[in-house]
N, C-alpha and C positions, 0 to 999 in steps of 0.2 A: 427559467426564473425559479427561485427558491420559495421559501415560506412567503406568505402574503406581505410581511413587513421587512423581509431581509432578502436582498438579491443573492443568488448563488455565487459563491466565490470560485471563479474559474481562472486560476492563475496559469501562466504560460507553461509551467512544468506539467500541470494536469492535462493540458490540451496537447502538449508535444512531448510524449514520453521519450523521444529520441534526444531530448535536450536535458535529460537528467544528469546530475553531476557524476563524474566517473568515480567508481569505488576503487580505492587502491587495494590490491590483494593482500599487502602486508598489514592492512588495517583491519581486515575481516577476521574477527576472532572465531574460535571454534564454537563459542556460545552464541554468536550472532544468528546463526541459522536457526537454532532452537528458540531463541528469543523472538525472532521474526515469525516463526511458525506458531508460537503460542499467541502472539498478538493477532495474527490472522484468525486463529480459532476464536479468540475473544470477539473480534469484529464480526465474524460470521454469526456467532450466537446473538450479538447485539442486533444485527440486521434482521434475524429471524424474529426477535422480540419486537423490533420496530414495525415489521410487517404485520405481526399478529395484533399489535396495538393500533394499527391504522395510521402510522406516521405519515406526515406530509412528504411530498415528493422531494423537496429540498433537503430534508433530513436524510432520506434514503440516498439521495445523490451524493451528499457529503460522505456518507458511510461507504458508498461504492467507490468513490475516488480514493479514499484512504485505503480501502482494501486493494485496489489496483496498484497503488503506489507501493504498498508493502509486498505485494506479490512480485513486482518488478525487483525490489530490493532482495527478496528471497531468491529469485532466479539468479541474480548477479552473485549473491553470496555463495550459492551452491556451485556455480560455475567457477568462482574463485577458489573454492575449497577443493574441487575435483580436477581442475585444469592442471595438466602436467607442467612443471616448471619449464621455462624457455631454455633451450639448449645453449 
C-alpha cells in the first residue's frame, strides 16, 4: 500500500518485467544510452533526498519502480548497442 490516501500503482509491467515491450535495435539511438544513464543518476539523487527527508514508503516505492524500469531499458539499450549484427 502506498501513501495513506493513495494506493500504490502496481501495473502489470512493473510486476512482470518479462512482459516489457521489445525494443527494436534500429530505434535505439546512440544518445539513448546516455540519456537513460543521466535519468537514472537523477532518480538515484532524488531517492537519496527522499530518504533523507523521511519520505513515505509509497513515494520511495514509486521511485524504486521507475529506477528498475529505466535500468532494464538501459540494459536493453546497451545490449542493442554492442550486440554484433546477425549474420
